[in-house]
N, C-alpha and C positions, 0 to 999 in steps of 0.2 A: 085074346090076354083079358084079362079082367081088369077094369079100372081101377086105376087107383086116384081116393080122395085124399086132399091136405085139407088142413087145415094154414091157407096161407097170405097174410100176413092179416089184411081184414077180411079178408075172402076165401071160399072155399074155392080148391081147384082137385079138380077132374084131370088126370092121365091118360089119354083117349088113345095114341097113338104115342107109343113112343120111342127116341133115337133107333137103340136097341132093334127094333123091331126094324126098321128102312136103312140098316146101314147107314144110318146117318145123316138121310139124305131131307129128313122133314118131320113133325111133327105135330101130335094135335092137342092143348092143353083146352081146355073149357071154366071159366070161371063164374061163378055166383059171388057179384061185385058188390060188398055197402056203400054207402051212400056217406064219406066222410075214411072209409077203408083204402081209398086209391091210394100207386105207385107216385112215389113222385118224379121229378120232372128225371127221364132215364134214355141212356143210351144204347144202343145195342150195337157193338161194334163189329161182330163174324157175321150176321144172320138179318135178315128180310120175316119181315113179320105181316099175314094180312089178319085185321080183326073185324068178327064176323058180330053183330049186333045181331042176336038173337033173342032178348028179350031185353023192357025198359028204355030206358034216353041217356045219350053219355054226348056229352064236350068233349070232342077233342083237344088239345094244342098238340100241331106238329109244324115240327121248326115254327116259321113266324105265323104259320095259318092256326086259325082257331074256328072249327065248324061243328056243327050240332049232328047227330047219326041216332037213327031211330033202328028201330027190331027191321030184319033183312039188308042193310047197309053193313058195309063191307068198306076196309079204310086201308090201304098200303100202306105198311112202313116201313121205306125202305133201310138199310142198313147204318150206321151212322150218322139217324137225324134224330136228335133231340124229341124226345115227342112221353106225353101225361093226356089223361082223361079225368072228367071229373064227373061222378051219378049223378044225373038229375033229377030222379023219384026215389025212394025207399032201396030198391036194388036193382041189378040189370043180370043177366046174362049174357058172356060174349064168349066165341070160340075162336082161340089164337092158334094159325100153320106159323109155323114158326122151318125156316129154309135159309139153311141146314140146320138139325137137331138140334139142341144145347140146351135151351130153353125151358124142355121137360127134365130135363135134371137138375136145372136151376133151381125149380117148383121143388121138386122131389129136396133138395137140399139142403132149403130157405125151409119148405113148412115141413109141418108135423103132421106125420101120417093120420091119420081118424080113425078113431075106436069106435070098433062096428057099433051099430045103433046110437050116434049120436046124431045129434040134429045143432039146426043152424045157430040156433039161441045158445048153444055150450061155446060157441065160437067166440076167439078171444079175439079181442079188437085194439086195446089199450099197448102201445109200441114203446117199449121206454130205451134211455140214449144205445144198451149194450145190444138190443135187439137189431139199432139201425147200423152198428158199427159191423154185427153182424151179417145181415146185407150187403154193405157197402162190401166187406171180405171176400164174403160168397161171389158178389157182384163180379169181381172184379179174377175171379178164378175162369170165368165165364165170359169173360170181355167184355165187360161192363161197366157205362158210369151211373153217378147217378147226381143229381146235382144236391147237394144238403147246405143248410145253413147258410146261403150265398156263393156256394163254391163244386164244384165238379168235383167228386173224392169218387 
């Protein structure tokens, strides 16, 4: 299957393996994350994630723990664990494995399909209140919660 490329919040996301290809067992989504466009603290209530840092350096906030990860490191995020990360350099490339699948569909629904021939510089980075509300609404559909303005939504 041809990979699909999305503008996803402050990053670009590539669906490498979709859940519909694996009977919902697993999905792989690669992100090129820009510093400042990282996700807010959030929880996946129904799936585990493994995040492989492919390029760059990130600081992870996983439950009560905080640690740095560099290219070649993998981070296991058990379902139900609050987590987020910060990109320490200008950008980082990560590969997210979701078990079971579902994260891929979330990315596709929140994101915008990248027009053919588009480049990273044309990626939208500013989010407004409407974008955050949309993220929360779609997140609920995929059993995710986000920590926004001091409360879980």
